[in-house]
N, C-alpha and C positions, 0 to 999 in steps of 0.2 A: 319708161326706162330711158329712152332717148340716148342710149349709148353710155350714159354716166350713172353710176350707182349713187343712191342717196346715202347719207351718213348711217342710217339704220341698216341698209343693205350691206355696207362695208363692215359694220359691226357683226352682222349675221355671218358674213363670209369668214371673218377672223375667228369667230367662235367655232364654226364648223371645222375650219382648218386645224384649230387647236385640239379639238376632240379627236379628229382623224389622226393627228400626230401622236396622241397619247394612247389610242386604242387601235390595235391592228385588226384588219379584216372585218369579219362579221361581228366581232365583239364591240364595234363602235355603235351598233344600232341602239343598244340600250341607253348609253349616254346621249346620243343624238336625239332620241325621242324624249327621254326623261329630263335632261338638263336644258336642251335648246328648244325642243318641241317641234322638230322638223316633221314628225309623223302627222301633225295636225295642221300644217301650214295651209293646205288647200281645203280644209274642212271648215264650214261656217261656224261662227261662235255659238249658234243655237245648238250645235251638236258637239260642243266641247273643243272645237278647234280655234284657229286664229283668223280664219277668213282672209288669208293673205292672197295676193294676186300672182300672176305669172312671173313678175319680176323677182319675187322672193324664191319661187320654185327654181327659176333659172340660176339664181345665186347659189343655192344649195347644190343643185345638180352639177354646176361647174366645178365646185370644190370636190365633189365626189369623183368627177372625171379626172381631176388633177391627181387624186390619190389612188385611182384605179380601185375604188371601194366596191365591195360586193354586197353592201347592205340593201335590203329590199325596199328602197325608197320609191323606185319607179312603180312597182306593183301596188304596194300597200298604202303609200301616201299620195299617189297620183292617179293611176289607172282605175283602181277600184272605187275610190271616192268620187272621181269624175263620172263614172258610169252610174253609180248609185244615185248621185244627185240629179243627173239628167233623166233617170228613170221616173222621177216624180213619186217614188214610193216612200212616203214620209215615215211609215211605220218601220220599214226595214232600216232606213237611215237612222232613225232614233235608236234602234236596237244595236246597230253595228258601228256606226261612225264614232261615237264617243270612245269606244274601246280602241279603235284604230288610231284616234287622235292622241291618246295617252301612251300608245305603243304597247299596251298589254296584250293586244291581239294583232296578228298580221293577216293579210288577205292577198289572194292572187287572182288575176283575171285569166281564165282559161278560154282562149279565143281561137288561136291558130290551129289549123289541122294540116295534115300531110296533103300536098297537092292543092290545097285550098288557101293556105296561108291566112291572111287577114281579110279574105273576101267573105263577108257575112252571108251573101246569097248562096254560097257553095258549101255551107256547113253540113256535115253528115251526122254529127252527134244528134241523137234523137231523144225526145222526152215524151213519154206516154203516160196517160192517167190510168192507174191500175188500182182499183178498190179505194178510190178517194185520195191516192197519193201519186205524185209525179215521180216516175222512175226514168233515170237517165242512163243511156248507154252510148259509148263512143270513145274515141281517143283524141286527146289534145296534145299539141306540141308547143315547144318554145316558151314554157312558163319560166319567167326570170326568177321566180322564188317559189318555195313550197310553203304557202301560207297556212295558217290554222283554218281559215275559211276560204272556200273557192267560189268565185263568181263565174258560172259556166254558161256559155252560149250553146243553146240546143234548139233544134227544130221541133216544132209541134205539128201535128197532122193538119190542123185547120187554121193555125194562126201564124205560121212561119217562125223565124228565129226569135227566141225569147231568152230572158235571163233567169237563172236559177241559183240560189245559194245552196251550197253543199258543204257540210263539215268535212275537213280533210281526213278525219278519223272515222268517217261513216263506213258502214258495211258496203262493199262493192266499189270502194275507192282505192286505187293503187297509184302512188306517186313514186316515180323512179328517176333518180339523177341520171342525166345523159352526159356521157363523156364529151367534153368540149375543148377546143384549143385555147379559148380565153378563160383562164381560171378566175378572172376578176368578175365574170358575169356568168354564174351558174345557170344551167337550164334543166328543166324537169319535163318529164312526159307524164300525162295524167290518163289513166285508163278507168273508165266508168262501166260498171256492169250492174245494171238495174239499181243504181244508187239513188236514194231518195233525195229529192231537191225541193226547195220552196221557191215558188215564182216571185220574181221581183218586178214590180210595175205591171203594166198591162201585157198580156200575152201578145207576141208579135211585134213588140216595140223595141226590140234589141238594137235595131239599126241606129236609132236616134241616140241611145245611150252610148253605143260603141263609137259613134262619130265624135262625141264629146271626149271620150277616153282617148281616142286616137289623136285629137288635136292637142290635148294636154300632154300626152306621152311623147308626141313628136317634138314638142317644144323642149321637154326635159332632155330627150336624147340629143337634140341639137346643142343645148348648153353643155351637156356632158362631153360632147365631142370637142367643143371649144375649150373646155377645161383640159382635156387630154392633149389637144394640139398645143395649147399654151405651154404646158410643162415640157412637152417634147421639143418645142422650139427653144425655150429658155435653156434647157440642158444642152442642146446642140450648140447654141451660141456660146455658152460658157466653155464648152469643150474646144470650140474653134479658137477661143482666145488663149486657152491653156496648152493645148497640144502643139508641140513644136516639130517641125520637119525642115531639114536643110538650115537649121539654125534660126528659124523664125516661126511664129505662131501660124498655123495653117489658115486662120481667119484673115491673114494679111494677103493671101493669094486671091487674085481677082476672080478666078473661077468659083472659089468657095464663097466669096462675098456675094456674087450673083445668086448663088443658090440660097444663101441665108436671106437675101433681100426678097427672093421669090416666096420663101416660106413665111416671112413676116407679112408680105402683101396678102397672101392667101389667108393667114390667120386674121388680119384686121378686116378683110372683107367678110369673113365668117362672123366676126363680132358685130359688124354693122348690120348684117342680115338678121342675126339673132335679136339685136335690139329692135329692129323693125317688126319682127314676129312678136316679141313681148308687147310692143305697143299696139299690136293688132293691125299693122299696116300691110303685112304679107302673111299668107297662110303658114301655119307651123310646118306643114309638110314640105313646103319649099325650103324653109330654113333647115329642116332635118336633112333633106337631100344634099344641099350645098355644104353644110357644116360637116356632115359625115364624110363626104368625098374629100373635103379639104383635110380633115384629120387623117384619112387614109394616106393621102399624098405626103403630108408633113411627116407622118410616122415613117413612111418609106424613105424619105430624104434623111431623116434623123439616123436611120440605120446606115445609110450610105456614108454620111459624113462622120459618124463615129467610127466606122471601120470595123475590124474584127471583134472588138470588145462588145459591139452591139448585139451579136448573135450568141453571146454566152448567157447562161442562166443568172449570172451575178448582176447583169445590167438590165434595167427596165425597158430598154428600147424595143425588144421583141414583144413585150407586154403592151406597150402603146400600140404597136401594129395590130396585135390580136384584138385589143379593145376597139380599135377603130373599125375593124372589119365586122365584128359582132354587132356594134352599134348601127352600122350601115344597113344591116339586114333585119334587125329587130323592128317590129311594127311596120314592116314594109321596106323594100329596097328603094333606092333613089329613083330607079326607072318606074317602079310601081307608083310612087308618089307623083311623079311627073305625069304619068298617064292619067291618074285621078284628077290632077289639077287641070289637065287639058280638056277634061269633060265638063268642068264647072262652067 
């Protein structure tokens, strides 16, 4: 990526932005998947996808972040395909990935648990072999989407954390929408009560698949944060030029200029780090930590510089702030990623 988009990536960004402008909220997922093919970007051509790289995923995610879109791109088009491909289970990939690629089916990765978060070694959801079928029991938190198919992390008695496919409408499965401050990123809780699941890959190999999903997901959340921070800064800059106080635009005051310059510097630093992560020069976790923190700060500054209008429901500034904080905690906080990077 090297910080500059290719002509094809610019066309992709323009197409995604056009669809998001024409279709509000979750209704955009159908056109995004059917007309542009974003659901199959990360899926190899042999499974009906496009086999695109991280640069294209970052382009789409940045546009979704700009629009505060709630579509299930992170789970269905990134996390689940990454985990399935890393599992090495070609039979499951052949059965599920083509449907995900065309958008006719959605999937969610059920990983995090209360007090365990995204620590694979502390999972309490269990899987037991009962009369020839695997039965899963436990509670999962922070699902970004309620997919048709669930990819669940569960511990087995002799093999450790493993992956299982569970239909969302199966007996013993309860998906509950969780009240959240950020309405642009819904979250769900999954309760499993002896629900039947199908193993994915070798038993005990979940850690490898989840590491791949985390790397892909962290990159997407970093680019989502850059997109949100970009629109927050652009809106604040326009407001500073238009809003007058004491007979002159507030952007002409030195104190406001300094804050706008700091916002711009933080945003450009995030863009550079994101480009380095896309090119594989830095870990995606490092990019997520820095980009999400930058988005949190820029969103806070946007509220301050917009003044009272920013805390009304009519203005999107409070939604940028909420999106920033939810992105910073999904798939691990900045402190969590830094601790993991320090151990590498």
